[in-house]
C-alpha positions as CSV (number, residue, x, y, z in Angstrom):
1,M,148.3,73.3,-73.1
2,V,149.6,71.8,-69.9
3,T,150.9,68.3,-70.6
4,H,152.2,65.5,-68.4
5,A,153.8,62.1,-68.8
6,E,151.7,59.4,-70.3
7,M,150.2,56.8,-68.1
8,P,151.4,53.3,-68.7
9,A,148.7,51.2,-70.4
10,E,148.7,48.8,-67.4
11,A,147.9,51.6,-65.0
12,L,144.9,52.8,-67.0
13,P,141.4,52.3,-65.6
14,F,139.7,49.2,-67.2
15,A,143.2,48.0,-68.2
16,D,142.1,44.5,-67.1
17,R,139.2,44.5,-69.5
18,P,139.4,43.4,-73.1
19,V,139.4,46.4,-75.5
20,D,136.0,45.4,-76.9
21,K,134.5,45.7,-73.4
22,A,136.1,48.9,-72.1
23,P,134.3,52.3,-72.3
24,G,135.2,54.2,-75.4
25,H,137.0,57.1,-73.6
26,W,139.4,54.7,-71.9
27,V,140.0,52.9,-75.2
28,L,141.1,56.3,-76.6
29,A,143.2,56.9,-73.5
30,R,144.9,53.5,-74.1
31,A,145.7,54.7,-77.6
32,G,147.4,57.7,-76.1
33,K,144.7,60.3,-76.5
34,K,144.8,62.9,-73.7
35,V,142.1,65.3,-74.6
36,L,138.8,63.4,-74.4
37,R,136.3,66.3,-74.8
38,P,133.6,66.4,-77.5
39,G,134.3,70.0,-78.4
40,G,138.1,69.7,-78.1
41,L,140.7,71.6,-76.2
42,A,139.7,75.0,-77.6
43,L,136.2,74.7,-76.2
44,S,137.5,73.6,-72.8
45,T,139.9,76.5,-72.7
46,W,137.1,79.0,-73.5
47,A,135.0,77.6,-70.7
48,L,137.8,77.6,-68.1
49,K,138.8,81.2,-68.9
50,R,135.3,82.3,-68.0
51,A,135.2,80.4,-64.7
52,S,137.5,82.9,-62.9
53,L,139.8,80.2,-61.7
54,P,142.8,82.2,-60.3
55,G,142.5,82.5,-56.6
56,A,139.4,80.4,-56.5
57,D,138.5,77.2,-54.6
58,V,137.9,74.8,-57.4
59,V,136.2,71.3,-57.4
60,E,136.4,69.1,-60.5
61,F,134.0,66.2,-61.0
62,A,135.4,63.1,-62.8
63,P,138.9,64.5,-63.7
64,G,139.8,61.3,-65.4
65,M,143.3,61.5,-66.9
66,G,144.0,64.8,-65.2
67,V,144.5,67.0,-68.3
68,T,141.9,69.6,-67.2
69,A,143.2,69.3,-63.6
70,A,146.7,70.2,-64.8
71,A,145.3,73.2,-66.7
72,I,143.4,74.4,-63.6
73,V,146.4,74.1,-61.3
74,A,148.5,76.0,-63.9
75,V,146.4,79.2,-63.5
76,G,146.8,79.4,-59.7
77,P,143.6,78.5,-57.9
78,A,143.5,78.9,-54.1
79,S,142.7,75.2,-53.9
80,Y,141.7,72.2,-56.0
81,V,139.7,69.1,-55.1
82,G,139.0,66.4,-57.7
83,V,136.2,64.0,-57.2
84,E,136.9,60.8,-59.1
85,R,135.1,57.4,-58.8
86,D,137.9,55.3,-60.3
87,P,140.7,54.7,-57.8
88,N,143.5,54.5,-60.3
89,A,142.5,57.8,-62.0
90,S,142.0,59.4,-58.5
91,A,145.5,58.5,-57.5
92,R,147.0,59.9,-60.7
93,V,145.1,63.2,-60.4
94,D,146.1,63.4,-56.7
95,A,149.7,63.4,-57.8
96,I,149.2,66.0,-60.5
97,V,147.5,68.5,-58.1
98,S,149.4,67.8,-55.0
99,S,150.9,71.3,-54.9
100,V,147.5,72.9,-54.3
101,G,145.0,70.2,-53.4
102,R,143.9,66.6,-53.7
103,C,141.7,64.2,-55.5
104,V,139.2,62.1,-53.5
105,N,137.9,58.8,-54.5
106,A,134.1,59.5,-54.4
107,D,131.0,59.8,-56.6
108,A,130.1,63.2,-58.0
109,A,126.6,62.8,-56.8
110,E,127.8,62.4,-53.2
111,T,131.1,64.1,-52.8
112,G,131.1,64.4,-49.1
113,L,132.4,68.0,-49.4
114,P,131.0,70.8,-47.2
115,D,128.1,73.0,-48.2
116,E,129.2,76.2,-50.1
117,S,132.8,75.3,-50.1
118,A,133.7,76.0,-53.7
119,D,133.8,79.0,-56.0
120,V,133.9,76.9,-59.1
121,V,132.8,73.4,-60.0
122,V,134.0,72.0,-63.3
123,G,132.7,68.9,-65.0
124,E,133.7,67.8,-68.5
125,A,132.3,65.0,-70.6
126,M,130.7,63.2,-67.6
127,L,127.1,64.2,-67.4
128,T,126.5,62.9,-70.9
129,M,127.3,59.4,-69.6
130,Q,124.6,59.6,-66.9
131,G,120.9,58.8,-66.9
132,E,118.3,61.5,-66.0
133,K,118.2,60.8,-62.3
134,A,122.0,60.8,-62.0
135,K,122.3,64.0,-64.0
136,R,120.0,65.7,-61.6
137,A,121.8,64.4,-58.6
138,I,125.2,65.6,-59.9
139,A,124.0,69.1,-60.8
140,G,122.3,69.3,-57.4
141,E,125.5,68.4,-55.7
142,A,127.3,71.1,-57.7
143,A,124.8,73.6,-56.6
144,R,125.0,72.5,-53.0
145,I,128.8,72.9,-52.7
146,L,129.0,76.1,-54.7
147,R,129.0,79.4,-52.8
148,P,126.4,82.0,-53.9
149,G,127.8,83.6,-57.0
150,G,130.0,80.6,-57.8
151,R,130.1,79.0,-61.2
152,Y,129.4,75.5,-62.6
153,V,131.2,74.9,-65.8
154,I,130.3,71.9,-68.0
155,H,131.5,70.7,-71.4
156,E,129.3,67.9,-72.8
157,L,128.1,66.2,-75.9
158,A,125.0,67.7,-77.4
159,M,122.5,66.8,-80.2
160,T,121.4,69.2,-82.9
161,P,119.1,70.8,-83.9
162,N,117.2,71.8,-80.7
163,N,114.0,70.5,-82.3
164,I,115.5,67.1,-83.3
165,A,112.8,64.4,-83.6
166,D,112.5,62.0,-80.7
167,D,113.0,59.0,-82.9
168,A,116.2,60.5,-84.3
169,A,117.5,61.3,-80.8
170,T,116.8,57.7,-79.7
171,D,118.7,56.3,-82.7
172,I,121.7,58.5,-81.9
173,R,121.8,57.5,-78.2
174,R,121.5,53.8,-79.1
175,A,124.2,54.0,-81.7
176,L,126.5,55.8,-79.3
177,A,125.8,53.3,-76.5
178,R,126.7,50.4,-78.8
179,S,129.9,52.1,-80.1
180,I,131.4,53.4,-76.9
181,N,130.1,50.8,-74.4
182,V,128.5,53.5,-72.2
183,N,124.8,54.4,-72.0
184,A,125.5,57.9,-73.3
185,R,122.5,60.2,-73.1
186,P,123.4,63.6,-74.7
187,L,120.8,66.4,-74.6
188,T,120.2,69.2,-77.1
189,V,121.9,72.5,-76.3
190,A,118.5,74.0,-75.3
191,D,117.9,71.0,-73.0
192,W,121.3,71.3,-71.4
193,R,120.6,74.9,-70.6
194,A,117.1,74.1,-69.2
195,F,118.6,71.3,-67.2
196,L,121.0,73.6,-65.4
197,E,118.3,76.2,-64.9
198,E,116.0,73.5,-63.4
199,S,118.9,72.8,-60.9
200,G,118.6,76.4,-59.6
201,L,121.5,77.9,-61.6
202,V,121.5,80.9,-64.0
203,V,123.1,80.2,-67.4
204,E,125.5,83.0,-68.3
205,E,127.3,81.8,-71.5
206,T,127.1,79.0,-74.0
207,R,129.3,78.0,-76.8
208,T,129.4,75.0,-79.2
209,A,132.0,73.4,-81.4
210,P,131.9,70.5,-83.9
211,M,132.1,67.0,-82.4
212,A,135.4,66.1,-84.2
213,L,137.1,64.0,-81.6
214,L,138.7,61.6,-84.1
215,K,139.1,63.8,-87.1
216,P,142.8,64.5,-88.1
217,G,142.5,68.2,-87.8
218,R,141.1,68.0,-84.3
219,L,143.7,65.3,-83.3
220,I,146.5,67.6,-84.2
221,A,144.9,70.7,-82.6
222,D,144.3,68.8,-79.3
223,E,147.3,66.6,-79.1
224,G,149.9,68.3,-81.2
225,L,151.4,66.8,-84.3
226,G,153.7,64.4,-82.4
227,G,150.8,63.3,-80.1
228,A,148.5,62.7,-83.1
229,L,151.2,60.6,-84.9
230,R,151.8,58.6,-81.7
231,I,148.0,57.9,-81.4
232,I,147.8,56.8,-85.0
233,R,150.9,54.5,-84.6
234,N,149.4,52.9,-81.5
235,I,146.1,52.2,-83.2
236,A,147.8,50.8,-86.3
237,R,149.9,48.4,-84.2
238,D,147.0,47.0,-82.2
239,K,144.2,45.1,-84.1
240,D,141.7,45.1,-81.3
241,L,142.3,48.8,-80.5
242,R,142.0,49.6,-84.2
243,S,138.7,47.8,-84.5
244,R,137.2,49.8,-81.6
245,V,138.5,53.1,-82.7
246,V,137.3,52.6,-86.3
247,S,133.8,51.6,-85.0
248,M,133.6,54.8,-82.9
249,A,134.8,56.9,-85.8
250,R,132.2,55.5,-88.1
251,T,129.4,56.2,-85.6
252,F,130.6,59.8,-85.1
253,K,130.8,60.3,-88.8
254,K,127.3,58.9,-89.4
255,Y,125.7,61.3,-87.0
256,D,128.2,64.2,-87.6
257,R,125.4,66.7,-88.5
258,N,123.5,65.9,-85.3
259,L,126.3,66.0,-82.7
260,C,128.4,68.9,-81.3
261,G,130.3,69.8,-78.1
262,V,128.7,72.3,-75.9
263,A,130.3,74.3,-73.0
264,I,128.0,76.2,-70.6
265,V,129.0,78.5,-67.7
266,A,126.2,78.8,-65.1
267,R,126.1,80.7,-61.9
268,K,124.6,80.0,-58.5
269,P,122.4,83.0,-57.6
270,M,123.4,85.3,-54.8
271,E,121.3,84.8,-51.6
272,E,118.4,87.2,-51.3
273,Q,119.0,89.9,-48.7
């Protein structure tokens, strides 16, 4: 895994907000967690390997802390452009990728990038946080900037099983929204696939992994033993941080059987001759 120096807490997005008001992913970042993906580092690595990144023009939506950006740069893309709405995160990622590209402060639904300018678009753990209209706009933007044959790679939170009852799905979404302070709207794996296909893309591969973001085994696998111990120490020392993390962990555990991480690799069809 490519690592980089930790961001000081005061430089984090939402650092000026009380811990109880900040979005859950930035609360975990404040605790020192770097890998903020529902299916973990292994699922992200699987997806990126199938994206044909070396020598490609790559765009990443919402790179956040820059962990995936660093991993992309490490395999030698022709270019990298991050599209990040938060200015602090955008500046951080811009520094990480400066050898091969840049990070622009813009919305993933309106990147301002040229048509058919990317071979690969990557988006991890960001569509889940959007409503239906925004999801469609972001996927449509990915399809617009991809060249024919290019790939859109996503890693998101999913609900299981595919035939989960509407009432159960609503309960999960409401519980997640209360816990992480974001109006999370995960789809089932089947619905994620259908969503990409409705955006004009062809789904090539799909893989799932347990949603074990805060379980000890996943913490060590994603962050290393030293990183996991540092996160635990940071949480133990901060009462407000501990309260939020415990609340999130309880919610994730309650719905453990109905949540997973999903990675999907989809392709933009070649133009008809």
